[in-house]
C-alpha positions in Angstrom: -20.1 -14.1 17.9 -22.4 -14.8 14.9 -24.0 -18.2 15.2 -22.6 -19.2 11.8 -19.0 -18.3 12.8 -16.9 -21.6 12.8 -14.7 -20.1 15.5 -17.4 -20.3 18.1 -15.9 -23.6 19.2 -12.5 -23.9 20.9 -9.5 -24.0 18.5 -8.5 -27.5 17.5 -4.8 -27.1 17.6 -4.1 -30.7 16.6 -6.0 -30.2 13.3 -4.3 -26.8 12.8 -0.9 -28.4 13.1 -1.9 -31.1 10.5 -2.8 -28.5 7.9 0.0 -26.0 8.9 3.0 -27.9 10.4 4.9 -24.6 10.7 2.7 -23.8 13.7 4.2 -26.7 15.7 7.1 -24.7 17.3 4.7 -22.1 18.6 2.4 -24.5 20.4 2.5 -24.3 24.2 0.4 -25.8 27.0 -2.0 -23.5 28.8 -2.2 -23.4 32.7 -5.3 -25.7 32.3 -3.3 -28.2 30.3 -4.8 -27.4 26.9 -2.8 -26.7 23.7 -2.5 -23.0 22.8 0.0 -20.4 21.5 1.6 -17.4 23.1 -0.8 -14.7 21.9 1.7 -12.0 22.9 4.2 -13.3 20.3 3.6 -11.6 16.9 5.1 -14.4 14.9 3.1 -17.0 16.7 -0.1 -15.0 16.0 0.8 -14.6 12.4 1.4 -18.4 11.8 -1.7 -19.2 13.9 -3.8 -17.0 11.6 -2.3 -18.7 8.5 -3.3 -22.0 10.0 -6.9 -20.8 10.6 -7.2 -19.6 7.0 -5.9 -22.9 5.7 -7.9 -25.2 8.0 -11.2 -23.3 8.1 -11.4 -21.6 4.7 -9.1 -23.5 2.3 -6.8 -20.5 1.9 -3.4 -22.1 1.6 -1.3 -19.2 0.3 -1.3 -16.1 2.5 1.7 -13.9 3.4 2.2 -10.5 5.0 5.1 -8.1 4.7 6.9 -7.6 8.0 5.1 -5.1 10.3 1.8 -5.1 8.5 -1.5 -5.6 10.4 -2.2 -9.3 11.1 -6.0 -9.4 11.2 -7.7 -11.6 13.9 -9.6 -14.1 11.7 -12.6 -14.8 14.0 -13.5 -11.1 14.2 -13.1 -10.5 10.4 -15.3 -13.6 9.8 -18.0 -12.1 12.1 -18.2 -8.9 10.1 -18.7 -11.0 6.9 -21.4 -13.1 8.5 -23.3 -10.1 9.9 -23.0 -8.3 6.6 -24.4 -11.4 4.7 -27.5 -11.0 6.9 -28.2 -7.6 5.3 -28.0 -8.9 1.8 -30.5 -10.7 -0.5 -29.9 -14.4 -0.2 -29.2 -16.6 -3.3 -28.2 -13.6 -5.3 -24.8 -13.1 -7.0 -23.1 -10.6 -4.7 -20.3 -8.1 -5.5 -18.7 -6.2 -2.6 -16.0 -3.5 -2.2 -13.5 -3.5 0.6 -12.2 0.1 1.2 -8.6 -0.1 2.6 -8.0 -3.7 1.7 -4.5 -3.7 3.2 -1.7 -6.1 2.6 -3.7 -9.1 4.0 -6.7 -8.7 1.6 -8.5 -10.6 4.4 -12.1 -9.4 3.7 -12.1 -10.2 0.0 -10.5 -13.6 0.7 -13.0 -14.5 3.4 -16.0 -13.1 1.5 -15.1 -15.2 -1.5 -14.4 -18.3 0.6 -17.4 -18.1 2.9 -20.1 -16.8 0.5 -18.6 -17.0 -3.0 -18.9 -13.2 -3.3 -17.1 -11.3 -6.1 -14.9 -8.8 -4.4 -12.9 -5.7 -5.2 -10.4 -4.4 -2.7 -8.8 -0.9 -2.9 -6.0 0.8 -1.0 -3.8 3.9 -1.5 -0.6 2.2 -0.3 1.3 0.7 -3.2 3.2 -1.7 -1.0 0.0 -3.0 0.5 -1.5 -3.3 -3.0 1.5 -5.4 -4.1 1.1 -7.8 -1.2 -2.7 -8.0 -1.7 -2.2 -8.9 -5.3 0.1 -11.7 -4.3 -2.4 -13.0 -1.7 -5.2 -13.0 -4.3 -3.3 -14.0 -7.5 -5.0 -17.4 -7.7 -8.5 -16.1 -7.1 -10.2 -14.8 -10.2 -13.2 -13.6 -8.1 -11.1 -10.9 -6.5 -9.8 -7.7 -8.0 -7.4 -5.3 -6.3 -7.3 -1.6 -7.3 -4.9 1.2 -6.3 -6.6 4.4 -5.0 -4.4 7.1 -6.6 -5.6 9.9 -4.3 -5.1 9.7 -0.5 -7.9 12.2 0.0 -10.5 10.0 -1.6 -12.2 6.8 -0.6 -14.8 5.9 -3.2 -13.9 8.3 -6.0 -11.7 6.9 -8.7 -12.5 3.4 -7.4 -16.2 2.9 -8.2 -16.4 3.2 -12.0 -19.2 4.4 -14.2 -21.8 1.7 -14.7 -20.5 -0.5 -11.8 -22.8 -1.7 -9.0 -21.8 -3.0 -5.6 -24.2 -4.8 -3.2 -22.2 -3.4 -0.3 -19.0 -1.6 0.7 -17.1 -2.5 3.8 -14.2 -0.9 5.7 -12.0 -1.3 8.7 -11.0 2.3 9.3 -7.9 3.6 11.1 -9.2 4.4 14.6 -6.5 6.5 16.3 -6.3 10.3 16.0 -2.5 10.4 15.7 0.7 8.4 15.8 1.1 9.5 19.4 -2.3 8.1 20.4 -1.5 4.9 18.6 1.8 4.6 20.3 0.3 5.3 23.7 -2.3 2.6 23.2 0.4 0.2 22.0 2.4 0.9 25.2 -0.6 0.1 27.4 -1.2 -3.1 25.6 2.4 -4.1 25.8 2.4 -3.7 29.5 -0.8 -5.8 29.9 0.3 -8.6 27.6 4.1 -8.3 28.3 4.7 -8.3 24.5 8.1 -9.4 23.3 10.5 -6.8 21.9 7.8 -4.2 22.4 5.9 -5.2 19.3 2.2 -5.1 18.7 1.1 -8.8 18.7 -1.1 -8.0 15.6 1.3 -5.5 14.0 0.1 -2.6 12.0 1.5 0.2 9.8 0.8 3.9 10.5 -1.9 4.2 7.7 -3.6 1.1 9.1 -3.8 2.5 12.6 -4.3 6.2 12.6 -5.4 9.2 10.4 -6.0 12.9 11.0 -9.3 13.1 12.8 -9.4 9.5 13.7 -12.2 7.0 13.2 -15.0 9.6 13.5 -13.7 11.9 10.8 -12.9 9.0 8.5 -16.4 7.7 8.7 -17.8 11.2 8.1 -15.7 11.5 4.9 -17.0 8.1 3.8 -20.6 9.1 4.4 -20.1 12.4 2.5 -18.7 10.5 -0.5 -21.4 7.8 -0.3 -24.0 10.4 -1.4 -22.2 10.6 -4.8 -22.6 6.8 -5.2 -26.0 6.2 -3.7 -27.3 4.6 -7.0 -24.2 2.3 -7.4 -24.1 0.8 -3.9 -26.8 -1.1 -1.9 -25.4 -0.9 1.6 -22.5 1.2 2.7 -20.9 -0.3 5.9 -18.0 0.5 8.1 -16.6 -0.8 11.4 -17.2 1.6 14.3 -14.9 0.5 17.1 -15.2 3.4 19.5 -18.6 3.6 21.2 -18.2 7.4 21.8 -18.2 8.0 18.1 -21.7 6.6 17.5 -23.6 9.9 18.2 -21.4 11.8 15.8 -21.9 9.3 13.0 -25.7 9.0 13.6 -26.0 12.8 13.5 -24.6 13.0 10.0 -26.7 10.1 8.8 -29.8 11.6 10.2 -29.1 14.8 8.4 -29.1 12.9 5.2 -32.3 11.0 6.2 -30.4 7.8 5.5 -31.8 4.4 6.4 -29.2 3.0 8.9 -28.5 0.2 11.3 -25.9 -0.4 14.0 -25.0 -4.1 14.1 -23.3 -5.2 17.3 -20.6 -7.8 17.3 -18.9 -9.5 20.2 -15.8 -11.8 20.4 -15.0 -12.9 23.9 -14.6 -9.8 26.0 -14.3 -7.6 23.0 -17.4 -5.7 21.9 -17.6 -3.9 18.6 -20.0 -3.0 15.9 -20.4 -1.8 12.4 -22.7 0.9 10.9 -24.7 0.2 7.8 -26.6 2.8 5.7 -28.3 3.2 2.4 -29.5 6.3 0.6 -32.6 6.9 -1.5 
């Protein structure tokens, strides 16, 4: 985890309960005698994340429509911190979150942690409606509807606009079947209640034709059109086997690029960052 991540330390459940009393019914005692929650329970995970946002970032109003992806806060904060390391310090920063989702988590965290101005976009009207509610009291965040499912940056980045960075958490499954198979494996491991994902997720949040690799290739292709309006293009790259495919495309463009590793507990991930001359 990034050294600036406040979640490096063990969770203080007593403090979390004080800021978010609705977490109380979900508190259990771990085998070691420590306070915890049942991380296989989707509702417990949701309320826990609400508590983290309130306690650690001062975000007191945050809701999700049923079934939408509930983002793990420590990992999302890690992406923000590592991204900040790429940027010019003490400068007014404006960022774009591609696929902001119902949670609007990256704009909310970017604004809370670094006072960034943020734009979030999504092609799902229901997700946009929820994101607008989650950011309604924050005048540093703007939410935009992407009118064309086949585009990522077009129709979002306007003439004369400049973003210091873009960020994205892309769908990483190839199909609904692959997503369902992965969910089934996870359910057996975690013994999930009612066969639900403990972090939820809608189809468009979890899979797309071609999966993660093709999505990032599309993003790289569009980034060429906006190379003068964006400092760093970045995107999470969860599947290690996709790295060579993405690097091959960036090398063809002679793009300056970095792969930034991230690690939360046993989970290893990374994001790719590139810029174009």
